[in-house]
C-alpha positions as CSV (number, residue, x, y, z in Angstrom):
1,M,110.0,107.4,-106.6
2,K,108.1,104.6,-108.6
3,S,105.3,103.4,-106.8
4,P,105.6,99.2,-106.3
5,V,104.0,97.2,-109.5
6,R,101.1,95.7,-107.8
7,L,99.3,92.5,-109.9
8,F,95.6,91.8,-109.8
9,L,94.1,88.8,-110.6
10,P,90.7,87.5,-110.9
11,S,89.6,84.8,-108.2
12,A,89.1,82.4,-111.0
13,A,92.8,83.0,-111.8
14,L,94.2,82.5,-107.9
15,C,92.3,78.8,-108.3
16,L,94.7,78.0,-110.8
17,F,97.4,78.3,-108.3
18,L,95.7,76.3,-105.7
19,P,96.4,72.5,-105.3
20,A,93.5,70.6,-105.5
21,V,91.1,68.8,-103.3
22,P,90.0,65.6,-103.6
23,A,86.3,65.6,-104.3
24,Q,84.4,63.6,-101.6
25,T,83.2,60.2,-102.6
26,I,79.5,58.4,-101.6
27,L,79.7,54.5,-102.4
28,S,76.9,52.2,-101.2
29,G,76.9,48.7,-101.6
30,P,77.4,45.5,-99.3
31,V,80.7,44.3,-97.7
32,T,82.0,41.8,-100.3
33,N,85.4,40.9,-98.4
34,P,85.3,41.7,-94.6
35,G,89.1,41.6,-94.2
36,T,90.4,43.9,-91.5
37,P,88.6,46.5,-89.7
38,D,90.7,48.9,-90.9
39,H,91.1,47.5,-94.3
40,F,88.2,45.9,-96.3
41,T,86.4,45.3,-99.4
42,V,82.6,47.5,-100.8
43,N,81.8,46.1,-104.0
44,S,85.0,45.7,-105.9
45,T,86.5,48.9,-104.0
46,T,89.0,48.9,-101.3
47,I,87.7,51.0,-98.1
48,L,90.5,52.6,-95.8
49,C,89.1,52.8,-91.8
50,S,91.1,55.0,-89.6
51,P,90.8,55.8,-85.9
52,T,88.7,58.9,-86.7
53,T,86.4,57.3,-89.3
54,Q,82.9,58.1,-88.1
55,N,80.8,54.8,-87.7
56,V,77.2,56.1,-88.2
57,T,74.7,53.4,-86.7
58,V,70.6,54.4,-88.1
59,L,68.9,53.4,-85.0
60,E,65.6,54.3,-86.6
61,Q,65.0,55.0,-90.0
62,Q,61.6,57.1,-89.6
63,T,63.1,59.6,-87.2
64,G,66.5,59.4,-88.3
65,K,68.0,58.7,-85.0
66,K,71.7,57.6,-85.2
67,H,74.6,56.4,-82.8
68,I,78.0,57.9,-83.7
69,V,81.5,56.4,-83.0
70,N,84.6,56.6,-84.2
71,G,86.8,53.6,-84.8
72,C,86.9,50.6,-86.8
73,P,84.7,47.7,-85.9
74,A,84.6,44.3,-87.8
75,R,82.7,44.0,-90.3
76,V,80.2,41.2,-91.5
77,L,80.3,39.3,-95.4
78,G,77.2,40.9,-97.3
79,E,76.4,43.5,-95.1
80,A,75.1,47.0,-96.3
81,V,77.2,49.9,-95.8
82,T,77.4,53.6,-97.2
83,V,80.8,55.0,-97.2
84,T,81.7,58.4,-97.5
85,G,85.4,59.3,-98.1
86,K,88.3,60.8,-100.3
87,P,90.0,58.1,-102.9
88,D,93.7,58.0,-102.7
89,K,96.5,57.2,-105.7
90,T,95.9,53.6,-105.7
91,H,91.9,54.4,-106.0
92,A,90.9,53.0,-102.9
93,L,89.0,54.6,-100.8
94,L,89.8,56.8,-97.3
95,A,87.3,56.7,-95.3
96,T,85.6,59.9,-93.2
97,A,82.2,58.1,-92.5
98,I,80.8,54.7,-93.1
99,E,77.0,54.4,-92.4
100,T,75.2,51.2,-91.3
101,E,71.8,50.1,-90.2
102,D,71.0,48.6,-86.9
103,F,69.5,45.5,-86.9
104,E,65.2,45.6,-86.9
105,A,63.5,42.3,-87.3
106,T,61.7,41.9,-90.7
107,R,58.7,40.1,-91.0
108,V,59.4,37.3,-93.8
109,D,56.4,34.9,-95.8
110,G,56.6,32.2,-98.2
111,N,55.6,28.7,-99.3
112,A,58.0,25.7,-99.9
113,V,58.8,22.3,-99.6
114,I,60.1,21.2,-96.2
115,E,63.9,20.2,-96.4
116,R,64.5,18.9,-92.8
117,V,62.9,19.0,-89.4
118,E,64.5,19.1,-85.9
119,T,62.8,18.8,-82.7
120,S,64.6,20.1,-79.4
121,A,63.7,19.0,-76.1
122,S,61.9,21.8,-75.3
123,G,59.5,20.9,-78.1
124,T,60.3,23.8,-80.6
125,I,60.6,22.4,-84.0
126,T,63.2,24.3,-86.1
127,I,62.3,23.8,-89.8
128,Q,64.9,24.0,-92.7
129,S,62.8,25.4,-95.9
130,D,62.4,28.2,-98.2
131,G,66.3,29.0,-97.4
132,Y,65.4,29.7,-94.1
133,R,65.5,28.1,-90.6
134,I,61.8,28.6,-89.2
135,R,60.8,28.2,-85.8
136,I,57.7,26.6,-84.8
137,T,56.5,27.1,-81.3
138,P,53.3,26.4,-78.9
139,K,52.7,29.9,-80.4
140,T,51.9,29.3,-83.9
141,K,49.3,29.2,-85.7
142,T,49.4,25.6,-87.3
143,V,46.8,24.6,-89.3
144,R,46.7,21.1,-91.8
145,L,44.8,20.9,-94.6
146,E,43.3,17.9,-96.3
147,P,44.6,15.1,-96.7
148,L,46.4,15.5,-93.5
149,N,44.6,15.2,-90.4
150,E,45.1,17.4,-87.2
151,D,47.6,15.2,-85.7
152,A,50.1,14.4,-89.0
153,T,53.3,15.4,-88.0
154,I,55.7,18.1,-89.4
155,A,57.9,16.3,-91.5
156,P,60.1,16.5,-94.8
157,N,58.4,16.7,-98.2
158,L,55.1,18.3,-96.9
159,W,54.8,22.2,-97.8
160,L,54.9,25.1,-95.8
161,R,53.1,28.1,-96.1
162,Y,54.8,30.7,-93.3
163,S,54.7,34.1,-92.0
164,G,57.0,35.2,-89.4
165,T,59.8,37.3,-88.3
166,Q,63.2,37.1,-88.9
167,E,65.1,37.6,-85.6
168,I,68.8,38.8,-85.6
169,D,70.2,35.1,-85.3
170,G,68.8,35.1,-88.8
171,T,66.1,32.3,-87.6
172,V,62.4,33.0,-88.3
173,T,59.9,32.6,-85.8
174,A,56.7,31.4,-87.7
175,T,53.5,33.3,-86.1
176,T,51.7,31.1,-88.8
177,A,52.2,28.0,-90.4
178,T,50.1,25.8,-92.9
179,L,51.0,22.3,-94.1
180,S,49.7,20.6,-97.2
181,A,50.6,17.3,-98.7
182,N,53.4,17.7,-101.9
183,Q,51.0,16.5,-104.9
184,L,51.1,16.8,-108.2
185,T,48.2,16.9,-110.0
186,N,47.3,15.4,-113.5
187,R,48.2,17.8,-115.8
188,Q,51.5,18.3,-113.5
189,Q,52.3,14.7,-114.1
190,K,51.6,14.8,-117.8
191,L,53.7,18.1,-118.3
192,N,56.5,16.2,-116.7
193,Q,56.3,13.2,-119.0
194,K,55.7,15.8,-122.1
195,Q,58.9,17.1,-121.2
196,E,61.2,13.7,-120.9
197,F,64.1,13.4,-123.2
198,D,67.2,12.4,-123.4
199,P,69.9,15.3,-123.2
200,S,72.5,13.7,-124.4
201,A,71.1,12.4,-127.5
202,V,70.7,15.6,-128.9
203,T,73.5,16.5,-131.7
204,E,74.1,19.7,-133.8
205,K,72.1,18.7,-136.3
206,D,69.2,19.0,-134.0
207,R,70.0,22.3,-133.0
208,Q,66.9,24.8,-132.9
209,G,67.2,27.8,-136.2
210,A,66.5,31.2,-136.1
211,A,62.8,30.7,-137.9
212,S,61.7,28.1,-135.2
213,R,62.4,29.9,-132.3
214,F,60.9,33.1,-133.7
215,L,57.5,31.2,-134.5
216,L,57.6,28.7,-131.7
217,G,59.8,29.9,-129.0
218,T,63.1,28.2,-128.0
219,N,63.2,24.5,-127.6
220,A,65.0,23.2,-124.9
221,K,65.0,19.8,-126.4
222,R,67.1,21.0,-129.2
223,F,69.9,22.1,-127.4
224,P,72.7,20.0,-128.7
225,A,75.2,18.1,-126.3
226,W,78.5,19.3,-125.6
227,N,80.8,16.7,-126.2
228,D,83.5,16.5,-123.3
229,A,83.4,13.7,-121.3
230,A,85.5,15.4,-118.4
231,M,83.0,18.5,-117.8
232,Q,80.4,16.3,-117.9
233,Q,81.3,14.2,-115.3
234,R,82.4,16.9,-112.9
235,V,78.8,18.8,-113.6
236,E,77.3,15.7,-112.9
237,V,79.7,14.8,-109.5
238,I,78.6,18.1,-108.3
239,G,75.1,18.0,-109.0
240,A,74.7,14.9,-107.0
241,K,76.0,16.1,-104.3
242,L,73.8,18.8,-104.0
243,I,70.5,16.8,-104.1
244,P,68.8,17.1,-100.9
245,A,68.1,14.2,-98.3
246,V,64.3,14.9,-98.7
247,Q,64.8,14.0,-102.5
248,R,66.9,11.3,-102.1
249,T,65.2,9.2,-99.5
250,L,61.4,9.6,-101.2
251,P,60.6,6.0,-103.3
252,G,60.8,5.6,-106.7
253,N,57.0,5.5,-107.1
254,D,56.3,9.2,-105.1
255,P,55.4,11.7,-107.8
256,A,56.9,14.1,-105.8
257,K,60.2,12.8,-106.7
258,L,62.7,14.0,-109.1
259,N,64.8,12.4,-111.5
260,F,67.4,15.2,-111.5
261,R,69.9,14.6,-115.1
262,F,72.7,17.0,-115.2
263,Q,73.3,18.1,-119.1
264,V,75.9,20.1,-120.3
265,V,74.7,22.0,-123.9
266,D,76.2,24.3,-126.3
267,K,74.0,27.3,-125.9
268,D,75.5,30.8,-125.8
269,K,73.8,33.9,-124.7
270,L,72.7,32.3,-121.9
271,K,73.8,33.1,-118.4
272,D,71.9,30.1,-116.0
273,A,71.4,26.8,-116.7
274,M,67.9,25.3,-117.9
275,T,65.5,24.0,-115.4
276,L,62.7,21.4,-117.0
277,T,60.0,20.1,-114.1
278,N,60.8,16.9,-113.8
279,G,64.3,17.0,-112.9
280,I,66.7,17.4,-116.0
281,I,69.1,20.7,-115.7
282,L,70.6,21.9,-119.3
283,V,73.7,23.8,-118.4
284,P,75.6,25.6,-121.2
285,R,79.4,24.9,-121.6
286,Q,79.7,28.5,-121.9
287,V,78.8,29.5,-117.9
288,I,80.9,26.7,-116.6
289,E,83.6,28.3,-118.9
290,R,83.2,31.7,-117.3
291,L,83.0,30.5,-113.9
292,Q,86.3,29.7,-111.6
293,N,85.7,26.9,-109.1
294,D,83.3,24.4,-108.3
295,A,81.9,26.0,-105.4
296,Q,80.6,28.8,-108.3
297,L,79.5,25.9,-110.3
298,A,77.5,24.0,-107.5
299,T,76.0,27.7,-107.0
300,V,74.1,27.5,-110.7
301,L,73.4,23.6,-110.2
302,A,71.7,24.4,-107.0
303,D,70.2,27.3,-108.1
304,N,68.3,25.2,-110.8
305,I,68.1,21.9,-108.2
306,A,66.1,24.6,-106.2
307,C,63.8,25.8,-109.0
308,A,62.6,22.3,-110.3
309,M,61.9,21.2,-105.8
310,E,59.7,24.2,-105.3
311,K,57.8,23.5,-108.5
312,Q,58.4,27.1,-109.6
313,N,57.3,26.6,-113.4
314,F,54.2,24.5,-112.1
315,R,53.8,27.6,-110.0
316,Q,53.7,29.9,-113.1
317,L,50.9,28.5,-115.1
318,P,48.0,30.2,-113.4
319,A,49.7,33.3,-114.3
320,N,50.3,32.0,-117.7
321,D,46.5,30.8,-118.2
322,F,45.5,34.3,-117.6
323,M,48.1,36.1,-119.8
324,A,48.5,34.2,-122.6
325,G,46.3,31.1,-122.3
326,A,46.3,27.7,-121.4
327,S,48.1,26.3,-124.8
328,V,51.0,28.7,-124.7
329,A,51.0,27.9,-121.0
330,A,51.3,24.4,-121.6
331,T,54.4,25.2,-123.9
332,A,56.5,27.7,-121.5
333,A,56.2,25.6,-118.9
334,S,58.6,23.4,-120.4
335,F,61.3,25.8,-118.9
336,F,62.4,28.2,-116.5
337,V,65.4,30.4,-117.2
338,P,66.3,32.5,-113.5
339,G,67.0,36.0,-115.0
340,L,65.7,35.6,-118.5
341,G,62.1,34.3,-117.6
342,I,59.6,31.8,-119.5
343,A,58.8,31.6,-123.4
344,T,55.7,33.9,-123.0
345,G,55.0,37.7,-122.7
346,I,54.5,37.1,-119.1
347,S,58.4,38.2,-118.5
348,E,58.0,41.9,-120.0
349,S,54.7,42.9,-117.8
350,V,55.6,44.4,-114.4
351,A,53.6,41.7,-112.6
352,G,55.7,39.2,-114.2
353,K,59.0,40.6,-113.8
354,Q,58.3,40.6,-110.0
355,M,57.1,37.3,-110.1
356,L,60.1,36.3,-111.4
357,K,62.3,38.5,-109.0
358,H,60.2,36.5,-106.3
359,A,61.0,33.0,-107.7
360,E,64.9,34.2,-108.3
361,E,65.0,35.2,-104.4
362,Q,63.5,31.8,-103.6
363,S,65.9,29.6,-105.4
364,G,68.8,32.1,-104.2
365,R,68.3,31.0,-101.1
366,V,67.1,27.2,-100.8
367,S,70.5,27.2,-103.2
368,L,72.4,28.4,-99.8
369,S,71.0,26.0,-98.0
370,L,71.6,23.2,-100.4
371,L,75.6,24.1,-101.1
372,H,76.2,24.6,-97.5
373,D,74.7,20.9,-96.7
374,A,76.9,20.0,-99.7
375,G,79.9,21.2,-97.7
376,Y,80.3,24.1,-100.4
377,D,81.6,27.9,-99.8
378,I,78.5,29.6,-99.8
379,T,80.2,32.7,-100.0
380,Q,81.1,32.1,-103.6
381,A,77.2,32.3,-104.5
382,P,76.7,35.8,-105.0
383,I,80.0,36.2,-106.9
384,T,78.8,33.7,-109.4
385,W,75.9,35.5,-110.5
386,W,78.0,38.9,-110.6
387,L,80.5,36.9,-113.1
388,L,77.8,35.5,-115.4
389,D,75.9,38.8,-115.5
390,S,79.1,40.1,-117.6
391,K,81.9,39.2,-119.6
392,K,83.9,42.1,-118.3
393,P,86.7,41.6,-115.0
394,L,84.2,42.1,-111.6
395,A,85.8,45.6,-110.9
396,E,84.0,47.5,-114.1
397,T,80.9,46.0,-113.6
398,T,77.4,46.9,-111.5
399,M,76.4,44.3,-108.9
400,P,73.4,43.0,-110.4
401,Y,70.3,42.4,-108.0
402,R,70.7,38.8,-107.7
403,A,74.5,38.9,-106.1
404,R,73.1,42.1,-104.2
405,Y,70.5,39.3,-102.7
406,L,72.5,36.7,-101.9
407,Y,75.0,39.1,-100.0
408,G,71.7,40.8,-98.1
409,Q,71.5,36.9,-97.4
410,L,75.0,36.0,-95.9
411,A,74.8,39.0,-93.9
412,T,71.0,38.3,-92.5
413,T,70.1,34.4,-92.6
414,W,73.7,33.1,-92.9
415,R,75.5,35.7,-90.3
416,N,76.5,33.4,-87.4
417,E,78.5,31.5,-90.3
418,T,80.1,34.3,-92.0
419,E,81.1,35.9,-88.6
420,A,82.4,32.4,-87.5
421,A,84.4,32.1,-91.0
422,N,85.9,35.8,-90.4
423,Q,86.6,35.1,-86.7
424,G,88.7,32.0,-88.1
425,H,91.0,34.1,-90.9
426,T,89.2,32.2,-93.4
427,N,87.4,35.4,-95.1
428,P,86.3,35.3,-98.5
429,A,88.1,36.9,-101.1
430,L,86.6,39.0,-103.9
431,I,87.5,37.1,-107.3
432,T,88.1,39.4,-110.3
433,Q,89.5,37.0,-112.7
434,G,90.5,33.6,-113.4
435,T,89.8,30.1,-114.4
436,A,87.7,27.1,-113.9
437,Q,89.6,24.9,-111.4
438,N,88.6,21.4,-109.9
439,D,88.2,21.5,-106.7
440,S,85.4,19.0,-106.0
441,R,85.1,17.7,-102.2
C-alpha cells in the first residue's frame, strides 16, 4: 500500500493563497466638511465612522493622558484630527480610531489696527482687531503712547499691541494692551506718492521685459491691464463691499485713509493679487479664472485689503534696511506678494521667511473678519488658497500651509459660527472642481 502523498510548501508560498489584508492608513489634517458624524471629510478623503470607532481625545500632550470612547461625535469644520483606518473600494477611509486634542487656552499676541469697538453694560470692551475679538477688562494692563493722553478713548483706527489668552469661545482676553495713533511718517507718505499711478492706463506695450526684471526686479507699474469690462466691474463691486467701516469713515485728508483701487491685470505665474501701500490692488485675471465663486474672489481681495490696512509693506522696511540697504528697501516696498515675498533677498533668509509667514497669517485672520462683515461665506477662504496653490484638482494636491492655517482659525476663532452653520444644515462642501460664478450679494 502506497503512503499518501504529502505536499510541503514553504511558508512564503502559503501566503499566496491567503486573502490580502488592507493595510492601516493614518491620515492627519483638518475637517474640510463636517458632513454628518458618521460621514465627513478630512483633506479630500471621505471618513466613515461607526459605533465601534474609537474616539481618542488627548487631554495632556506632555503626559499623554487620553480619554477614549466609542462612537461618532459631531465634527467641527477645521478641527485637526488624525484618523487611523482602512480604505474601502471607493477610497473612503473606514475609521478604526479618530484622535483629536482637547481644548487648551492659547497665548496670542500681535500688533494691528482696531477695526471696531463695542462696550458692554458691565464695562468690558471688546475690540475687533488682528482677526480676533479681544476683550479689554479692568485687569488688562492698558498703556497709551503719545500723542494719546492717559484718558484717550479706545477707538477704531488706533493701533493695538496686545498679548492675551484665547478662550474656548474664540475670544482673546488681553493681559496687556498698548494703544498708539495710526500715523504715517514722512518717509511712508513719500513712498505712497511714489507708487501712485493709474493701473488702467498700462497697456501691453508697457509690459516689463525679462532683462528689466532681472536687473531691476519686478515692477508692478508695468503689469498691463486686462480689458474685460465685466470682470473688472465684478472685482470692483466685490472689493468695495469689503472695505471696512474704519477706512470708509476716515476723513479724506487723513493720511491713514487708503484710496482702494482694484485693477484686473494680465500677469501669469502669480498665485495672488499684489498690494501697494497706497491701496492699489492688482488682481491677475489668471487668479480670477482659477476661482469658483465670488466668495473665493472676495477672499483674495480681503486678504490684500488687510495687507494694506495693516501696513505690512511698511513693517517690512526695518528688516529690509538692515538686510539690503535703504535704497533697495524703498524699491522693495512698492508691493508685497503674500506667498511670494518682496523684491529683495529677505524672502530667502530664514528670518525673512518667518516674517512673511507671520504677515500671511495676519492678513488671513483679518480677511476672515472682512469677509464675515461683508456677508461672504468665510468657509470658502481656505479653499481659495488651496485652489490657487496648484492647477490640479484638490484631491490630487497637498493642502498648503495657508489653507491649513485658515481651517484652524475656523475651528477656533470662528468656532461658534461654524458650529451654527453645521447645525443649520448649511455644511460647507469641499469643492474640487468648478468655474468662476457670479454670486455677488
